[in-house]
LUMFI-476202 format. One line per field, with one value per residue (C-alpha): z, y, x. Coordinates in steps of 0.02 Angstrom, whole numbers. Layout:
<recs>
z: (Z  ...)
y: (Y  ...)
x: (X  ...)
</recs>
This chain:
<recs>
z: (2965  2918  2734  2748  2815  2672  2549  2615  2610  2412  2388  2449  2342  2401  2355  2438  2396  2532  2535  2449  2515  2595  2439  2367  2302  2400  2267  2320  2237  2254  2155  2096  2013  1891  1878  1700  1796  1737  1854  1870  1984  2068  2090  2224  2200  2358  2350  2525  2511  2619  2527  2362  2208  2102  1906  1850  1743  1690  1684  1675  1592  1498  1437  1624  1699  1564  1586  1646  1756  1896  2079  2217  2373  2496  2379  2299  2110  2063  1902  1849  1763  1671  1613  1707  1689  1818  1892  1983  1911  1950  1922  1934  1926  1922  1993  2026  2145  2041  2178  2288  2138  2217  2116  2164  2081  2172  2131  2197  2146  2146  2129  2035  2083  1981  2006  2107  2004  1959  2010  1976  2041  1926  1980  1965  1991  1929  1995  1864  1834  1714  1582  1604  1479  1607  1609  1800  1840  1711  1816  1922  2012  2012  2033  1923  1873  1752  1640  1675  1616  1443  1428  1469  1346  1461  1368  1230  1311  1247  1115  1267  1381  1524  1655  1729  1801  1693  1756  1723  1736  1699  1557  1499  1588  1503  1592  1497  1531  1497  1487  1580  1497  1546  1698  1814  1954  1956  2025  2182  2225  2280  2153  2015  2040  2116  2282  2270  2297  2438  2404  2225  2197  2088  1996  2100  2103  2005  2054  1982  2015  2062  1931  1991  1893  2002  1984  1883  2020  2171  2301  2300  2427  2455  2318  2385  2476  2430  2535  2483  2596  2536  2626  2545  2548  2723  2797  2782  2685  2666  2521  2544  2382  2443  2336  2428  2328  2235  2207  2096  1948  1795  1785  1900  1911  2063  2029  2171  2098  2099  2267  2378  2511  2391  2436  2258  2363  2288  2318  2367  2405  2384  2510  2559  2479  2539  2419  2498  2439  2462  2594  2480  2550  2426  2524  2450  2397  2234  2236  2146  2118  2049  2180  2206  2327  2432  2545  2666  2765  2945  3038  3214  3193  3058  2941  2789  2815  2656  2592  2468  2439  2315  2190  2279  2447  2371  2327  2464  2585  2477  2458  2284  2395  2522  2484  2546  2495  2367  2238  2063  1889  1887  1775  1844  1794  1834  1776  1714  1722  1640  1548  1591  1569  1593  1695  1739  1891  1881  1990  2144  2266  2258  2158  2231  2400  2354  2329  2496  2639  2757  2612  2676  2575  2668  2708  2601  2704  2709  2746  2939  2954  3045  3226  3258  3279  3456  3551  3736  3838  4012  4032  4006  3833  3728  3678  3482  3426  3240  3270  3129  3004  2955  2778  2665  2759  2922  3071  3209  3371  3486  3677  3780  3954  4110  4089  3916  3738  3678  3504  3438  3250  3201  3015  2927  2876  2720  2763  2904  2960  2944  3081  3244  3172  3319  3342  3500  3567  3726  3748  3925  3924  4033  4106  4236  4242  4161  4274  4191  4260  4281  4174  4204  4343  4347  4354  4434  4443  4512  4588  4635  4555  4506  4341  4326  4378  4249  4274  4153  4180  4060  3917  3967  3856  3815  3992  4104  4137  4201  4276  4377  4486  4591  4761  4834  4811  4796  4624  4641  4495  4493  4395  4373  4285  4148  4150  4126  4193  4381  4435  4553  4737  4818  4653  4687  4599  4671  4688  4762  4731  4807  4709  4752  4695  4808  4684  4642  4671  4528  4498  4369  4221  4114  4116  3982  3865  3801  3650  3572  3483  3384  3278  3272  3282  3300  3485  3522  3662  3691  3820  3870  3792  3932  3998  4075  4234  4191  4091  4012  3956  3905  3892  3823  3875  3847  3790  3947  3909  4058  4069  4193  4239  4330  4397  4320  4430  4524  4531  4644  4639  4785  4896  4831  4657  4533  4415  4337  4229  4132  3982  3914  3716  3616  3442  3402  3218  3208  3105  2969  2845  2658  2593  2421  2270  2097  1950  1769  1605  1412  1234  1074  1001  1075  1215  1288  1437  1608  1765  1936  2084  2256  2335  2457  2639  2799  2814  2638  2482  2309  2154  1971  1830  1658  1556  1396  1392  1585  1716  1884  2032  2211  2387  2529  2715  2772  2912  3087  2992  2927  2847  2917  2836  2766  2706  2514  2399  2200  2048  1864  1708  1509  1389  1233  1080  918  827  861  694  716  622  519  590  483  308  233  157  9  -55  -185  -280  -422  -374  -326  -163  -99  -87  91  153  301  374  519  653  699  834  947  806  632  556  435  319  141  -3  -155  -333  -518  -442  -357  -165  -101  88  146  313  391  543  681  749  835  736  575  473  415  240  111  207  103  160  9  -73  -203  -251  -395  -356  -466  -474  -600  -572  -489  -550  -455  -363  -422  -389  -566  -590  -406  -386  -258  -315  -210  -216  -109  -38  61  74  143  52  38  -30  -126  -157  -260  -214  -294  -274  -416  -331  -418  -344  -176  -167  -60  113  167  179  269  127  173  77  93  59  39  -18  -6  151  261  254  316  305  300  350  226  295  261  80  83  -66  -119  -142  -33  -76  29  76  190  238  193  320  423  364  494  490  630  722  575  473  323  384  366  507  477  315  307  329  432  602  714  844  1011  946  798  665  533  495  385  481  416  530  521  380  266  161  96  -9  -135  -119  -233  -211  -169  -141  -105  -12  26  -36  -184  -178  -323  -359  -411  -458  -326  -276  -149  -224  -343  -238  -236  -97  25  -2  2  151  293  220  238  235  61  -92  -141  -84  22  -63  50  186  369  458  566  657  641  791  701  719  531  549  430  410  279  224  142  26  -6  73  149  297  350  411  521  522  667  640  565  645  525  659  716  546  502  665  620  443  483  601  478  345  469  533  346  313  453  415  232  312  430  287  174  311  364  178  156  317  222)
y: (2955  3113  3063  2905  3013  3132  3008  2908  3073  3088  2940  3040  3137  3300  3256  3321  3305  3288  3406  3358  3469  3637  3726  3642  3661  3584  3517  3493  3474  3453  3387  3509  3454  3552  3557  3469  3309  3352  3345  3474  3476  3635  3633  3737  3759  3839  3915  3846  4003  4148  4269  4188  4194  4038  3980  3826  3739  3581  3517  3356  3462  3613  3669  3672  3757  3824  3816  3992  4020  4127  4101  4231  4197  4133  4135  4000  3986  3904  3818  3726  3558  3542  3376  3250  3072  2952  2882  2950  3112  3161  3330  3346  3515  3580  3725  3829  3981  4087  4206  4018  3909  3791  3657  3542  3423  3380  3294  3295  3169  3169  3017  3064  2914  2836  2924  3058  3201  3110  3165  3350  3428  3513  3698  3829  3976  4028  4151  4252  4398  4506  4617  4818  4879  5003  5027  5054  4930  4816  4666  4653  4492  4441  4279  4230  4090  3980  4044  4227  4178  4120  4258  4390  4305  4300  4150  4273  4452  4564  4436  4321  4441  4372  4244  4119  3926  3763  3702  3576  3612  3503  3535  3434  3287  3312  3359  3484  3542  3714  3732  3871  4034  4166  4180  4073  4139  4308  4214  4193  4390  4494  4614  4503  4601  4510  4621  4740  4635  4727  4620  4677  4683  4818  4763  4764  4943  4982  5100  5253  5218  5129  5112  5057  5016  5048  4950  5021  4981  5050  5130  5336  5400  5243  5283  5449  5389  5293  5265  5203  5157  5166  5139  5267  5274  5178  5292  5250  5360  5347  5452  5495  5535  5605  5676  5809  5812  5662  5472  5421  5305  5216  5196  5301  5309  5384  5442  5440  5580  5696  5700  5828  5714  5631  5644  5597  5461  5367  5195  5148  5001  4983  4897  4911  4987  5036  5082  5162  5045  4876  4756  4692  4767  4744  4679  4646  4735  4817  4877  5036  5151  5171  5031  4865  4715  4648  4501  4591  4465  4538  4460  4478  4374  4260  4277  4378  4528  4567  4757  4855  5010  5154  5127  5257  5198  5025  5091  5210  5057  4976  4812  4782  4749  4640  4471  4382  4501  4452  4550  4543  4612  4794  4945  5110  5295  5378  5556  5642  5829  5838  5690  5526  5366  5197  5070  4881  4795  4597  4499  4424  4256  4132  4220  4090  4167  4342  4278  4241  4382  4327  4284  4097  3970  3902  3710  3590  3495  3326  3208  3159  2967  2839  2808  2693  2504  2456  2305  2229  2108  2051  1962  2021  2050  2018  2193  2220  2383  2435  2569  2708  2731  2904  2970  3122  3240  3166  3114  2991  2978  2830  2821  2664  2693  2600  2537  2638  2687  2872  2915  3096  3153  3299  3359  3397  3553  3619  3509  3537  3414  3487  3601  3506  3336  3220  3212  3130  2967  2869  2684  2601  2423  2307  2171  2114  1914  1846  1739  1571  1430  1263  1140  958  872  705  534  371  189  41  -129  -270  -301  -195  -62  -74  104  201  399  528  692  844  926  1078  1237  1396  1448  1305  1190  1010  905  729  669  515  481  314  236  416  495  682  791  977  1120  1290  1438  1497  1668  1810  1704  1654  1541  1603  1606  1429  1331  1155  1126  982  799  638  440  312  168  -26  -149  -297  -460  -523  -705  -778  -969  -1051  -1102  -1254  -1392  -1466  -1624  -1762  -1900  -2020  -2187  -2289  -2221  -2065  -1893  -1918  -1860  -1708  -1594  -1462  -1322  -1168  -1009  -883  -728  -579  -670  -832  -899  -1075  -1173  -1345  -1430  -1613  -1721  -1906  -1949  -1848  -1686  -1568  -1443  -1290  -1137  -998  -838  -699  -534  -460  -616  -782  -962  -1010  -1112  -1315  -1277  -1399  -1312  -1443  -1600  -1736  -1842  -2010  -2023  -2185  -2189  -2371  -2389  -2452  -2607  -2559  -2646  -2629  -2546  -2521  -2608  -2528  -2569  -2579  -2579  -2574  -2610  -2599  -2453  -2347  -2240  -2292  -2389  -2342  -2357  -2326  -2309  -2266  -2092  -2098  -2080  -2023  -2199  -2275  -2213  -2272  -2270  -2342  -2378  -2429  -2537  -2619  -2625  -2681  -2569  -2597  -2513  -2522  -2494  -2437  -2421  -2237  -2209  -2263  -2396  -2565  -2706  -2888  -2975  -2826  -2647  -2665  -2738  -2736  -2769  -2788  -2752  -2782  -2633  -2680  -2542  -2636  -2530  -2534  -2586  -2465  -2432  -2257  -2180  -2054  -1987  -1807  -1750  -1612  -1516  -1379  -1276  -1138  -994  -954  -988  -1070  -1258  -1342  -1462  -1553  -1637  -1753  -1693  -1766  -1880  -1977  -2111  -2017  -1852  -1771  -1653  -1567  -1476  -1403  -1392  -1357  -1342  -1504  -1539  -1683  -1746  -1880  -1973  -2030  -2148  -2071  -2145  -2303  -2352  -2421  -2445  -2611  -2657  -2598  -2446  -2306  -2145  -2023  -1929  -1803  -1673  -1553  -1377  -1299  -1116  -1077  -925  -960  -913  -773  -794  -720  -677  -649  -690  -659  -546  -450  -383  -268  -343  -291  -433  -415  -226  -254  -222  -365  -386  -548  -636  -768  -781  -894  -895  -957  -1001  -1155  -1119  -1092  -924  -839  -814  -772  -874  -743  -653  -472  -341  -155  -13  176  332  417  481  333  152  -3  -171  -316  -503  -626  -777  -903  -998  -1180  -1272  -1086  -1042  -944  -872  -815  -645  -499  -375  -191  -88  3  -118  -237  -377  -444  -608  -694  -646  -580  -447  -274  -166  -36  54  151  336  325  312  281  392  359  382  257  378  375  508  538  548  576  425  248  210  328  368  200  223  321  227  264  99  -95  -216  -398  -444  -607  -566  -537  -416  -367  -198  -231  -136  -134  -8  17  -86  3  119  37  139  -6  -37  148  200  131  125  -64  -233  -331  -367  -478  -662  -701  -848  -1009  -990  -1000  -859  -756  -612  -414  -321  -159  -72  -96  -273  -387  -585  -699  -858  -972  -1099  -1152  -1310  -1309  -1198  -1034  -875  -748  -578  -440  -285  -315  -405  -317  -296  -475  -547  -437  -485  -674  -645  -560  -691  -816  -734  -702  -887  -941  -821  -894  -1080  -1031  -939  -1073  -1216  -1115  -1060  -1239  -1298  -1178  -1199  -1315)
x: (3727  3668  3702  3601  3467  3467  3470  3337  3232  3274  3150  3004  2877  2986  3146  3321  3507  3642  3801  3928  4067  4071  4019  3876  3687  3535  3412  3227  3082  2881  2754  2621  2459  2370  2172  2186  2279  2445  2591  2731  2893  2938  3126  3220  3410  3480  3672  3744  3887  3825  3965  4002  3893  3870  3889  3787  3929  3833  3644  3558  3417  3485  3306  3255  3410  3531  3701  3750  3633  3696  3626  3679  3763  3647  3500  3392  3314  3157  3132  2965  2967  2792  2700  2805  2769  2750  2907  3071  3134  3316  3392  3600  3670  3862  3906  4062  4099  4246  4287  4356  4390  4274  4151  4017  3905  3735  3576  3400  3249  3067  2953  2795  2667  2520  2359  2435  2359  2210  2016  2051  1885  1758  1740  1597  1714  1877  2001  2084  2204  2101  2192  2157  2267  2338  2510  2551  2412  2384  2289  2141  2126  1941  1838  1707  1585  1628  1465  1524  1718  1649  1515  1633  1758  1905  1976  2016  1990  2149  2223  2227  2293  2191  2286  2196  2235  2180  2017  1865  1679  1542  1421  1274  1349  1519  1678  1765  1951  2012  2207  2290  2349  2479  2601  2538  2645  2535  2379  2467  2462  2308  2338  2410  2594  2737  2788  2931  3104  3191  3351  3380  3565  3676  3836  4013  4096  4261  4393  4328  4134  3983  3846  3670  3529  3368  3216  3079  2951  3057  2943  2972  3078  3184  3321  3401  3565  3735  3872  4037  4189  4362  4532  4627  4818  4787  4639  4473  4353  4162  4090  3906  3805  3635  3499  3405  3249  3149  3235  3358  3300  3351  3557  3646  3828  3926  4098  4221  4327  4174  4134  4192  4272  4392  4575  4650  4742  4899  4833  4645  4523  4329  4280  4099  3940  3768  3633  3469  3313  3387  3447  3587  3764  3910  4071  4244  4401  4448  4623  4652  4799  4969  5003  5093  5053  5185  5208  5334  5440  5439  5611  5528  5387  5454  5316  5243  5137  5025  5036  4969  5085  5108  5242  5348  5322  5366  5536  5569  5541  5674  5569  5644  5800  5732  5769  5631  5495  5377  5306  5241  5289  5232  5254  5280  5309  5467  5503  5671  5644  5460  5477  5387  5488  5397  5500  5464  5506  5539  5430  5518  5477  5327  5198  5064  5085  5021  4843  4821  4774  4915  5037  5019  4946  4796  4812  4724  4579  4576  4441  4433  4502  4390  4437  4571  4508  4516  4417  4438  4359  4403  4565  4743  4827  4670  4650  4637  4714  4762  4880  4863  4991  5049  5016  5070  4942  4921  5032  4963  5044  5000  5034  5034  5002  4951  4776  4745  4792  4801  4787  4819  4790  4879  4884  5043  5099  5006  4840  4709  4568  4392  4308  4257  4345  4399  4577  4598  4540  4577  4552  4539  4610  4533  4648  4520  4523  4349  4243  4222  4104  4180  4092  4103  4202  4310  4234  4332  4297  4393  4389  4494  4668  4799  4794  4610  4551  4477  4495  4400  4460  4368  4484  4572  4509  4551  4489  4523  4664  4634  4770  4772  4928  4944  5030  5026  4844  4757  4731  4710  4607  4618  4552  4643  4581  4712  4768  4655  4520  4436  4314  4165  4193  4157  4183  4254  4424  4514  4439  4543  4516  4565  4648  4614  4742  4712  4698  4521  4473  4422  4361  4440  4308  4350  4470  4583  4524  4649  4611  4736  4727  4845  4960  5077  5028  4848  4824  4702  4732  4599  4654  4552  4585  4686  4565  4598  4617  4684  4837  4826  4992  5041  5209  5275  5409  5447  5267  5183  5093  5071  4934  4936  4822  4895  4809  4873  4960  4796  4694  4698  4624  4501  4601  4605  4586  4663  4779  4888  4839  4954  4900  5007  5031  5001  5094  5090  5030  4852  4780  4669  4545  4584  4425  4371  4458  4494  4377  4412  4312  4371  4287  4345  4419  4570  4556  4411  4465  4391  4481  4416  4529  4468  4505  4665  4626  4708  4775  4772  4878  4801  4911  4915  5045  5041  5159  5144  4958  4935  4879  4934  4850  4929  4846  4984  4957  5017  5144  5047  4931  4972  4857  4830  4970  5075  5095  5041  4891  4892  4780  4817  4715  4752  4699  4596  4624  4546  4432  4244  4110  3959  3801  3793  3639  3530  3553  3551  3388  3385  3238  3255  3121  3126  3212  3399  3479  3312  3370  3375  3490  3488  3631  3643  3763  3924  3923  4057  4088  4045  4082  3979  4039  3969  4046  3979  4046  3964  3794  3820  3809  3912  3885  4002  4000  4169  4196  4301  4472  4443  4274  4246  4073  4002  4054  3923  3867  3829  3949  3917  3766  3765  3613  3594  3536  3385  3414  3276  3157  2985  2810  2739  2575  2426  2234  2178  2006  1955  1804  1680  1521  1398  1220  1068  971  815  852  1009  1173  1303  1469  1484  1654  1749  1948  2059  2246  2361  2531  2607  2785  2711  2768  2631  2673  2493  2320  2210  2097  2052  1943  2010  1888  1943  1879  2050  2022  1952  2002  1895  1974  1859  1941  1853  1933  2064  2095  2063  2153  2196  2003  1874  1697  1540  1457  1476  1366  1423  1512  1373  1235  1151  1018  907  922  853  1019  906  789  901  899  1028  1104  1278  1255  1090  1050  888  839  741  575  622  625  792  894  1048  1235  1412  1437  1405  1524  1424  1583  1588  1443  1559  1716  1865  1964  1942  2086  2083  2233  2307  2497  2475  2341  2218  2126  1941  1780  1673  1521  1387  1237  1093  1008  832  740  743  919  968  883  764  598  531  585  559  598  747  802  934  1067  1053  1178  1172  1097  1230  1142  1214  1206  1177  1353  1411  1481  1410  1407  1495  1446  1599  1572  1756  1784  1611  1656  1565  1664  1582  1676  1650  1748  1937  2068  2190  2320  2326  2341  2486  2568  2544  2579  2739  2786  2769  2872  3004  3003  3019  3150  3254  3220  3291  3428  3464  3466  3596  3707  3722  3729  3876  3978  4113)
</recs>
């Protein structure tokens, strides 16, 4: 939970990082807004250890926090990250604590929001640290107006020596920003000088001396005492260095051997230092002298004792002869007379234990495991407990008691749990039955008659057992709570029901029926269906059928009910009438006779046979029936197979015109009497008619026809000589046309004449009419032109439109483009390109300006509606045709249908002709 809260805090403006281990850094940050609107982050990194210094070994921003940065024990370091962009900024540092060998990587994050540092206010005064040029009092803190700031030249004083923050001010309606200058941290102090740090530190002592570098700004009277505590040959010794007059400054070296209290010990350890003028006290242990550290085995305690001994005491105590003692390799000086002799003592025992104060390797701390999983509810034997499993470092002990489970956790030798970790758990076991509400009740229904009662018992559950039993006529149902469960007091758990097996009185419904007539096996007996209460049965003996009705078990009939019936069977054959007779027809020709024989019935069997051209039909009465006078009747018929003389109906037709593969041959369909065939050889088609078997043609009948095929090339159709001319008549532009189709071989597939105008961009198709005897002539208004109801007076011109006030103006619409067409084509299939131009631009015909001039050729007047459509007067065949717009799509579809139909006809004709 603590870790979760710490992580959540890391998302706020002030970020925080949760501790990752016992040795860790706490990294926090806050957003600082400058007067110019820029954002900075002030990071604080705190060393968690109160007695160990730390060194930064890795940094996510080495420009901000360099690798190698040292953070003293229990101290914090501050780092400022300038000009930070909007978003979440994260700082990750890895640190090491050399004295313990511990390492840790920790992070902190800060979020800078958009607009967080917007709106820096304009100022009228600014507080600065003004440079004085004095070595003892270099700055003075003053507050001046913006005007005085610039008038006095603080922005460039003593080579930019003044210190001031960034600020904005307003001048002549404009906002001006001045960037910061100098060490901004000094602005926080009244005298622009950082206060003296009473926690300043000095270097650790050596075996011979303590070196102290005093701060240059240490107050007078403070640096006049130094105390060094030393354990010399096992005895505590404090050396006090005192300056009688004045104070020490600069770098001072306090040599232990120079002190009058120095005892010149063989072995000593420096353990504590106090320097006047600082709250910092060095504590540790610096072992010195001709000594050796020994882990001495104490047999009385069964353990080691760590001692630092002078070499001569090492040997006098015969530690080199103690097998269990542990000591390192060391060199010592022995004397022979007056000559020193260097000797080396080899190491003995587990050297790693020499580093520990009690010569015992401290246990490895392992994370505290989660509590064992346990759950229990009311009811016996339903607790769920997961018994922990021992690991390499932890030993679990589980004790099962009456009504409880107890679990104990112990770290194995060489391991330890975190301080305060839970190591014991006791779980109470609840075996009291669970109270369960009885849901549902049994239901029972019964009526007269045996084994028809209906009992419904609720289904048993994992909590309730339902059961039923019967003794005599009583059914008992019970509900029992299963083991671990109990019903609430007063719950009904037993029910009794009485069974009624007395027979039921039922009325007999229905009766058998029987019919029989002459003839065997034709009697019909109908017996009612048996029911749940009545069984119906029938038997036959000596021509008598007996039917009985019996009440089933559990049922009885009312007194006097009839339950038996007898019926006599009549099997004498029946005299029947011979109904129907065979019919026979036959004419000349084989296999064309037709015999009709009545269908066999239930009483008559009809059959027929043929022998030597004679057919015999017989009717026989079936068993159980007979005819008047006997059992059979017969008829005979003679077959005629002579061939029939028939008339040959129809004859082939043949047509052919120029061009290959365009001949048309029509051959009559084969019939029941005649077979038609055709063949082709050497350009001659031969058609033959043959009488089918059983038939013959009259003498002199033509049965063969021959046709010569003509495949010479056809003359293509043309519109050569056809014309279309633009003329202005009565101030209106007209198109006069004369079209003639020359098609001697009837090759054209179209008969409608169209005139297609185009300027290369727009196209207009005018349908002129249908050819009559291959010719069509007449006139048609120019597209965009119109005439009045008299069919003569001009009322509209291409490229002009009439406004609401009656005046005319030019327009790109109304077929203006047709005044300058590129092509004009007469189309029938074939087609012909012609020279056609808008009529000569007389003033009246070119534009609206009056009506008059010109005559209209004699033609029935047809009115125009002014939308650019015109009228046509046709002379060919005396028929006048009017055109309104273009129905080119319809014409194309009709023409296409005609072409396809023609192609289909030719294809059918060719396929039919070639089938042989």
